[in-house]
C-alpha positions as CSV (number, residue, x, y, z in Angstrom):
1,X,11.8,5.8,66.0
2,X,14.2,3.7,64.1
3,X,15.5,5.5,61.1
4,X,16.9,3.9,58.0
5,X,19.4,5.8,56.0
6,X,18.3,6.2,52.4
7,X,20.2,8.2,49.9
8,X,17.9,10.2,47.7
9,X,19.4,11.8,44.6
10,X,18.0,15.2,45.2
11,X,20.9,17.4,44.3
12,X,23.6,16.7,46.8
13,X,21.4,16.3,49.8
14,X,21.0,13.2,51.9
15,X,17.8,12.5,53.8
16,X,16.8,10.2,56.6
17,X,13.6,8.4,55.9
18,X,11.6,6.5,58.6
19,X,11.2,2.8,57.9
20,X,7.4,3.2,58.2
21,X,7.3,5.5,55.2
22,X,9.1,3.1,52.9
23,X,6.0,1.1,51.8
24,X,4.2,4.4,50.9
25,X,7.2,5.5,48.9
26,X,7.3,2.2,47.0
27,X,3.5,2.4,46.3
28,X,3.9,5.9,45.0
29,X,6.7,4.9,42.7
30,X,4.7,1.9,41.4
31,X,1.7,4.2,40.7
32,X,4.0,6.7,38.9
33,X,5.4,3.8,36.8
34,X,1.9,2.5,36.1
35,X,0.8,6.0,35.0
36,X,3.8,6.2,32.7
37,X,3.0,2.9,31.1
38,X,-0.6,3.8,30.7
39,X,0.5,7.0,29.0
40,X,2.7,5.2,26.6
41,X,0.0,2.6,25.9
42,X,-2.5,5.5,25.2
43,X,0.0,7.2,22.8
44,X,0.8,3.9,21.1
45,X,-3.0,3.2,20.6
46,X,-3.4,6.7,19.2
47,X,-0.7,6.1,16.7
48,X,-2.2,2.7,15.8
49,X,-5.6,4.2,15.4
50,X,-4.3,7.0,13.2
51,X,-2.5,4.4,11.0
52,X,-5.7,2.3,10.7
53,X,-7.7,5.4,9.7
54,X,-5.1,6.5,7.2
55,X,-5.0,3.0,5.6
56,X,-8.8,3.0,5.3
57,X,-8.8,6.4,3.7
58,X,-6.2,5.2,1.2
59,X,-8.3,2.1,0.4
60,X,-11.4,4.2,-0.1
61,X,-9.6,6.6,-2.3
62,X,-8.2,3.7,-4.4
63,X,-11.6,2.1,-4.8
64,X,-13.1,5.5,-5.7
65,X,-10.7,6.1,-8.6
66,X,-11.2,2.6,-9.9
67,X,-14.9,3.0,-9.8
68,X,-14.8,6.3,-11.7
69,X,-12.6,4.7,-14.4
70,X,-14.9,1.7,-14.7
71,X,-18.0,3.8,-14.9
72,X,-16.6,6.0,-17.6
73,X,-15.5,3.0,-19.6
74,X,-18.7,0.9,-19.3
75,X,-21.5,2.8,-17.6
76,X,-22.9,2.9,-14.0
77,X,-24.7,-0.5,-14.0
78,X,-22.6,-3.2,-12.3
79,X,-24.8,-5.9,-13.8
80,X,-23.9,-4.9,-17.4
81,X,-20.5,-3.4,-16.6
82,X,-18.2,-6.3,-15.6
83,X,-15.3,-4.1,-14.6
84,X,-17.5,-2.1,-12.2
85,X,-19.0,-5.2,-10.7
86,X,-15.5,-6.5,-10.0
87,X,-14.4,-3.3,-8.3
88,X,-17.5,-3.3,-6.1
89,X,-16.8,-6.8,-5.0
90,X,-13.2,-5.8,-4.4
91,X,-14.4,-3.0,-2.2
92,X,-16.3,-5.6,-0.1
93,X,-13.1,-7.6,0.3
94,X,-11.3,-4.4,1.5
95,X,-14.2,-3.6,3.9
96,X,-14.8,-0.3,2.1
97,X,-18.4,0.8,2.8
98,X,-20.9,0.4,-0.1
99,X,-22.0,4.0,0.3
100,X,-18.5,5.1,-0.8
101,X,-18.9,3.0,-3.9
102,X,-22.4,4.4,-4.6
103,X,-21.1,8.0,-4.1
104,X,-18.3,7.5,-6.6
105,X,-20.6,5.8,-9.1
106,X,-22.9,8.9,-8.9
107,X,-20.1,11.3,-9.2
108,X,-18.6,9.5,-12.3
109,X,-22.0,9.4,-13.9
110,X,-22.4,13.2,-13.7
111,X,-21.3,15.5,-16.5
112,X,-19.3,17.5,-13.9
113,X,-16.7,14.8,-13.5
114,X,-14.7,14.9,-16.7
115,X,-11.4,13.4,-15.4
116,X,-9.7,11.0,-17.8
117,X,-7.2,8.9,-15.9
118,X,-4.1,7.3,-17.4
119,X,-1.6,5.0,-15.8
120,X,2.0,6.3,-15.4
121,X,5.1,4.6,-14.1
122,X,8.0,6.5,-12.5
123,X,11.4,4.9,-12.0
124,X,13.8,6.0,-9.2
125,X,17.3,5.1,-8.1
126,X,17.4,4.5,-4.4
127,X,20.3,4.2,-2.0
128,X,22.8,1.5,-2.3
129,X,21.8,0.5,-5.8
130,X,18.2,-0.2,-5.0
131,X,15.5,0.6,-7.6
132,X,12.0,2.0,-6.9
133,X,9.0,1.8,-9.2
134,X,6.2,4.3,-8.4
135,X,2.9,3.7,-10.1
136,X,0.6,6.6,-10.8
137,X,-2.9,7.2,-12.1
138,X,-3.3,10.8,-13.2
139,X,-5.7,12.8,-15.3
140,X,-2.9,15.3,-16.1
141,X,0.3,13.8,-17.5
142,X,2.1,17.2,-17.7
143,X,1.2,18.1,-14.1
144,X,2.3,14.8,-12.8
145,X,5.6,14.9,-14.7
146,X,6.2,18.5,-13.7
147,X,5.5,17.9,-10.0
148,X,7.4,14.6,-9.8
149,X,10.1,14.8,-12.5
150,X,11.2,18.4,-12.7
151,X,14.7,18.5,-13.9
152,X,15.1,14.8,-14.3
153,X,15.0,14.8,-18.1
154,X,12.9,11.7,-18.4
155,X,9.1,11.3,-18.8
156,X,7.0,8.6,-17.3
157,X,6.1,5.5,-19.2
158,X,2.4,5.7,-20.2
159,X,0.5,2.5,-19.9
160,X,-2.8,1.4,-21.4
161,X,-6.2,2.5,-20.2
162,X,-7.8,0.9,-17.2
163,X,-10.8,-0.1,-19.2
164,X,-9.0,-2.5,-21.4
165,X,-10.6,-6.0,-21.9
166,X,-9.6,-9.4,-20.6
167,X,-8.6,-8.3,-17.1
168,X,-5.3,-6.4,-17.2
169,X,-7.1,-3.0,-17.4
170,X,-10.0,-4.0,-15.2
171,X,-8.4,-4.4,-11.8
172,X,-4.9,-2.9,-11.6
173,X,-3.5,-1.9,-8.2
174,X,-0.9,0.0,-9.9
175,X,-3.2,3.0,-9.4
176,X,-1.9,6.0,-7.7
177,X,-2.8,9.6,-8.7
178,X,-0.3,12.2,-7.6
179,X,-2.8,14.9,-8.3
180,X,-2.8,17.4,-5.3
181,X,-0.2,15.4,-3.5
182,X,2.3,15.3,-6.4
183,X,4.3,18.1,-4.9
184,X,4.7,16.0,-1.8
185,X,6.0,13.1,-3.8
186,X,8.5,15.4,-5.5
187,X,9.5,16.8,-2.1
188,X,10.2,13.2,-0.8
189,X,12.3,12.4,-3.8
190,X,14.3,15.7,-3.4
191,X,14.8,15.4,0.3
192,X,15.8,11.8,0.1
193,X,18.4,12.6,-2.5
194,X,16.9,10.2,-5.0
195,X,17.2,10.5,-8.8
196,X,14.6,9.8,-11.4
197,X,15.8,7.1,-13.8
198,X,15.6,6.9,-17.5
199,X,12.6,4.9,-18.8
200,X,13.2,1.2,-18.5
201,X,16.5,1.4,-16.6
202,X,14.9,0.2,-13.3
203,X,11.7,-1.6,-14.4
204,X,13.7,-4.0,-16.6
205,X,14.6,-5.7,-13.3
206,X,11.0,-6.5,-12.7
207,X,8.4,-8.7,-14.3
208,X,4.8,-7.5,-14.6
209,X,2.3,-10.0,-13.1
210,X,-1.3,-10.2,-12.0
211,X,-1.4,-10.7,-8.2
212,X,-4.6,-11.7,-6.3
213,X,-4.9,-11.9,-2.6
214,X,-7.6,-14.2,-1.3
215,X,-9.3,-14.2,2.1
216,X,-9.5,-18.0,2.1
217,X,-7.0,-20.8,2.3
218,X,-6.9,-22.5,-1.1
219,X,-4.4,-25.2,-2.3
220,X,-2.7,-25.0,-5.6
221,X,-4.7,-27.9,-7.1
222,X,-8.0,-26.0,-6.5
223,X,-6.5,-22.9,-8.1
224,X,-5.2,-24.7,-11.1
225,X,-8.6,-26.4,-11.7
226,X,-10.4,-23.0,-11.4
227,X,-7.9,-21.4,-13.8
228,X,-8.4,-24.2,-16.4
229,X,-12.1,-23.9,-16.2
230,X,-11.8,-20.1,-17.0
231,X,-9.2,-20.3,-19.8
232,X,-6.4,-18.8,-17.6
233,X,-3.1,-20.0,-19.0
234,X,-0.9,-20.0,-16.0
235,X,-1.3,-19.8,-12.2
236,X,1.1,-19.8,-9.4
237,X,0.2,-20.0,-5.7
238,X,2.3,-18.2,-3.1
239,X,2.2,-17.3,0.6
240,X,1.0,-13.9,1.8
241,X,3.7,-11.2,2.1
242,X,3.3,-8.9,5.1
243,X,6.8,-7.4,4.7
244,X,7.0,-6.0,1.2
245,X,3.3,-6.1,0.1
246,X,1.6,-5.3,3.4
247,X,-0.8,-8.2,3.1
248,X,-3.3,-8.0,5.9
249,X,-4.0,-10.8,8.4
250,X,-7.2,-11.6,6.5
251,X,-5.2,-12.7,3.4
252,X,-4.7,-16.5,3.4
253,X,-3.6,-17.2,-0.2
254,X,-1.9,-15.3,-2.9
255,X,-2.0,-16.3,-6.6
256,X,0.0,-15.0,-9.6
257,X,-1.4,-15.0,-13.1
258,X,-0.4,-13.4,-16.4
259,X,-1.5,-9.8,-16.6
260,X,-4.0,-10.4,-19.3
261,X,-5.7,-13.1,-17.2
262,X,-6.0,-11.0,-14.1
263,X,-9.6,-10.0,-14.6
264,X,-10.8,-13.5,-15.6
265,X,-9.1,-15.1,-12.6
266,X,-10.5,-12.5,-10.2
267,X,-14.0,-13.0,-11.6
268,X,-13.7,-16.8,-11.3
269,X,-12.6,-16.5,-7.6
270,X,-15.4,-14.1,-6.8
271,X,-17.9,-16.3,-8.7
272,X,-16.7,-19.2,-6.4
273,X,-17.6,-17.1,-3.4
274,X,-14.1,-16.0,-2.4
275,X,-13.4,-12.4,-1.3
276,X,-10.3,-11.3,-3.2
277,X,-8.4,-8.2,-4.4
278,X,-6.6,-8.2,-7.7
279,X,-3.5,-6.1,-8.5
280,X,-1.1,-5.5,-11.4
281,X,2.3,-5.6,-9.8
282,X,6.0,-5.5,-10.7
283,X,7.8,-8.6,-9.2
284,X,11.6,-8.5,-9.0
285,X,13.2,-10.9,-11.4
286,X,15.2,-13.6,-9.6
287,X,18.8,-12.5,-9.2
288,X,18.0,-8.8,-9.2
289,X,17.4,-8.2,-5.5
290,X,19.9,-5.8,-3.9
291,X,21.5,-6.3,-0.5
292,X,22.4,-2.9,0.9
293,X,24.2,-1.7,4.0
294,X,22.2,-1.0,7.2
295,X,22.6,2.7,6.6
296,X,21.3,2.6,3.1
297,X,18.5,0.2,4.2
298,X,17.4,2.6,6.8
299,X,17.3,5.5,4.2
300,X,15.4,3.4,1.8
301,X,12.8,2.3,4.4
302,X,12.3,6.0,5.3
303,X,11.6,6.7,1.6
304,X,9.0,3.9,1.6
305,X,7.4,5.3,4.7
306,X,7.2,8.8,3.4
307,X,5.9,7.7,0.0
308,X,3.0,5.7,1.3
309,X,2.0,8.6,3.5
310,X,1.1,10.5,0.4
311,X,-2.6,10.1,0.1
312,X,-2.8,9.1,-3.6
313,X,0.2,6.8,-3.7
314,X,-1.0,3.2,-3.5
315,X,2.1,1.2,-4.6
316,X,5.8,1.8,-4.4
317,X,7.7,-1.3,-5.5
318,X,11.4,-2.1,-5.0
319,X,14.0,-4.8,-5.2
320,X,15.4,-4.6,-1.7
321,X,16.8,-7.9,-0.4
322,X,15.7,-8.3,3.2
323,X,17.3,-11.8,3.7
């Protein structure tokens, strides 16, 4: 039998392998490689499924809080409570099951649920001169401040109630309740060596706007016409933002309006048959974006990842320049 010398790296030994066995060896290696790839694919799929489940849980929690606020402000009937009707339609746009909305309506209507949520805003200094704005919705200001801002010497900025008229209080996506997860937020801040900023020292670099994501492609002329018909003073069309706003693939159009016109514009879009989600956001003012080093960028991105993992944190805004 003709032998072909093949060096196998098994310690320091050298083996002689018959030519006839080489195809079997190749096939075995190919199967092993395929098994490895299948294993990696399975693990990647598990990670992807876990992220999808976490994202849905966050959306459901976000809708639940907004429903409770709306019910307490205007009652459990979506036909007579405009704010509640908007939130229910928003839940549909986010693919949140109606039973979740009904469950939260029932809970908010009971005497047992006495939570009174208020919006809070925390300002942080990130790495490399970057600023972070964390938006919270809490039923206990002192607890949120204690858990997030211990030792910082600055209290969060309190904003108006979510039940305010004309839109700004109807559909904010600034919501985030630290509640049970407040300690986790504080832990992230501490471990990342961040610092709570004085009120206004970070947020002055941002402009508060109403932002609506629409699951349909609309041109600016259509949006302007719809805005004028509903007494909305100003409207600005924009492209979806998957990088900083995590807009999903279903989002085709983004529109910005003044905060006080947010509810009116959302209602107009929904009345025209468009699925949409309305948020109050902080948009960086032109010229305030910060270009940081690769090392600082990596640290800041880790902060963002850790913050959004906290169940009740819905929005963490920043002025990082990715260009």
